[in-house]
N, C-alpha and C positions, 0 to 999 in steps of 0.2 A: 503494500499499500504506501503509495506516493504518500509525503509527509506535507501538511497545506501550512501556509498561511493564513488566518482565520481574524478576520477586522467585523466588528463588533459596533455597531453605532449603541449608545446609553438609553435614552431616554423613546419608550414605545417598541424598544428591540430586545433588550432584557431586561428593560426596570417597567413596569407597567405603574401605570397612576394612580395612587392608592396603596396599591400592594408591595411594591418594590420589589429587589431580585428575588426570586425564588430558589428553593433551596435545588431544587430540580437543575436550575441552568445554574448555581456555581457548582455543581456536582458532574454534570454534564461535560462542561468544562475544563473541571480537574480531571476528569476522565480526554479527555483531548488532549490535553498536553502531556499525560501518563502516555498516549498511545507516541506521542513524538510529536505533535500538531504544535505550533508556537498560535497562541492568542493574545491579541490586540486589540484596546476598544479603542476608537475613530470615531471623536466625538467634535459637539460646536463647541461644548464647554471648556473653559481653562479649567488646568488643574486644580488651583484653589476649589474650585466648584466640581468636583467628583464629590459624586454622595459618598457619605461615608461606609457604606455595608458595600461597596465598590474592595476596601479594603479585604473583605473575607474571598474574593474572586482573585482565583490566580492569576497573575497574567507576565506577560512578557514582554510588554511595551503598551503607554499610551501615546495617542496618538488627539492632540488640545487644538482648540480655536479653529475645527472645522481643517485641519491642515498644516496650519502655522506653524505647531511646538508639537516636534517629535522626543519621544525616550523610549529609547532601545534597551533593555537590562539593566535601567537605571541611569543611563550615559542620553544628554540629550545633543541628539546626530544633526540638528537643523529647527531653527528659529529663525522668525522673521515676522515682519511690519507693515502696515501701511504708511505709505510714507506722510507728512505733515500736509502738502497738499490735495493728496488725494482725499483725506478726513477734512482738512477746512472745506473744500468744496462737498462732501456729503453734508456737514452742517449746515452749509447755505442752504441747499436744496430743502434738508429734512425740517430747518428749523421755520422754510416759508411756506410751508405746506402741512405746520402745526402737529409732527411727527413726536412720539416718544421715544428717544434713543439711548443705549445704554453702553457703554465704552467698555470692551470686555479686555482686560491688560491678562497681563500672563499671574500676575497674581493679584489686582486689584479691578474694579470697578468702577464706574462713574458713569451717573445719569443727570440726565439732562432736567434744565428746572420746572417742565411741565413732569416730565415722569417721575421725578420725585413728589410733586402733587398725588399723582394719580398709584402710583404704587405705596403710598403712604395714606391712603384712601382720604385725602383732602381734596379731590374731585372726581364724582363718580365716571362711569363708564358705562354706556350703554353694550349690552354684546359680551359680558365677561366670556371669556372660554378657559380653556385649561390652561393655555401659556400663561395668559396674565396672571392666572390665580398663580401659575409656578411662581412665576417675576414678583408679585406680592409676598407668598411665603418667606422666598430667598431674600427678600430685600428686608423683610422685618428681621430677620435672626441673624443676618452675615454684618460683623465687623470690619471686611474687608471694602468696602462700601465709599464713596464720598462723590459729591456736586462737580457738576462741571468745571465750577472755577478751581477746582482745587487740581484740576488735570494739567499738565504739564506736558506735552508732547518731547522733551529730552529726557524726562525721568521715566515716564511712563509707554512704552511702543503700545499701540492698538494694535492686535493684530486683527481684530471683529466686532461687528456691530450688532446689536438687535434691534431692532425698530419696532412699531406699533404707529396706526394710522387708523384715523376712525370715519374715514368716508371712502369708497370705493373711487370718484376721483382724484383723490388725495393719491390712494395707493397706485394707480394708471401712473400718472405722473411720476412718482415717485419713480418706478419701475423702467418709464423713458428715459429721465433725467439720468439717473444712477447706472444705468443695464452696461453703455460701454465701458465705464470706471469698474464694476464691481459687479461679481455674480450674487443676482437679488435671489435668493430663496424666501417664495413667501410659502407660509403655512396654508392648508385648506380653510376656506374663509365658511364661518357657519352664520353669517350675517353679513349684511351691507352695511355695515356702523365698526364692525373692528377687524384690521387685518393686519397680519403678524410676519415679522421674516429676516432676516440676517444679511447682513452685505457681510458678504466673504472675497477671499483675492482672488483675481484667475491666474496668481501665477503658482499658489498655494491653498488649495483647495484637498478634500478628503482622498480622490482620486492621485494627484500628482504624490501624496503622501504614502499612499500604495506602492506607487513606484521606487521611490525615496527609500521606503523600507525594504521594499526586495532587494533594490540595487544593495543596500548598505548590508543586507545579511547573503548578498551574492545568491540567490534565489530568482528562480524567473516567475515573471506576470504568470503565466499556465498556471501557477504552485498558487495562487490566491484565491478567497474566496472572500466575499462580503457580502454581512447582514445590514440590512435598512430599514427605514419608513419612509423618509418626511426626504422636501426636498433639497436641502441639503447633502444629500448622501446620493444626489443624481451623479455625481461623478466618480466616486466609490463605486457604484452598482454601474457602471460603462464601463468602468477600467478595469475592473477584477477580471479574474479569470472567470469564477464564477458568483453572477450577481446575483444576489436574494435579497427579495422584498417580503416584508413580513405580511400577512394576511390583512392586518389593521392598518397595512400603508397607504401612501398617497396614489392616487391611479392613475398618475401621471409618470411614476415611475415604475409603476406595475407594468408601462407599455416598454421598458427595457430591459425588461428584468430577463435573466434566464429562467428563473425557477420563481414560485410563488410557494409561502411557507406558509403555516400557520399562524396564528395571530400572538400577541407579544402572553395574555390572559391562558394562553394553551401552552407555554413555554415553546413556540414554534422554531425558533434556533436549533437547540436540544433537538427535538422532533426531526427536524429536517439533517442536521450533521449524522442523525441514525439513520435513517432514511438514504444517504450517500454511502454510507459504512465507514466513518472516519470513526464513529465512538459504538 
């Protein structure tokens, strides 16, 4: 059996909302490593934002900030961030469109002024969704959070931005104006008055991270398997030797998948690894 490099998104892939990472997933990934495969999380989160329970999962590495921060066997092999001119351009567009945005640094996040009001519930927002709820919960308990006024580009490089806009027109304008500079990944919209997503580097995404990791380990891309559920996983699913989308995943992502597995609530990753004969 060929040994594989297995790349796993976290939220919606191995971590279920309200349930966390199941014991079955933890045991299945341990079995995968015991059989000689290497396991990596490949997430949009920064390393300092990883869920604590991930400490119970045996890993060979972490790809954070949607591909901009790569750690393999405890060593940081790659790290990059947006240029200041790119950031300033994004701020101008998002401020003009009334967006809430969050700068996700390697060890601290910075929240726009309106974002502070909304995440602290000072300003009510129609059409709350799970992603906003997650950010509110994170904002309420995390100490490594600052306002935009505290951010300085020299001391705090920014590799990824999360954003939220409150009407469809603003979402369409944001995509049109920022799409040439950034990969703009939207999450599925549940209403017409709340849209959220991420601004990701066009030169350091989850797909390029697979190439960089495989190259560092002197492995062929055909030996890579990626599991994801949302559009920030698009490049990873496209570039992996085998791209697997969760049953609960974005329908647009399923269109490019090699395989579609069970949902995160069904421990779809582990069931699919078993079907593939890897555990």
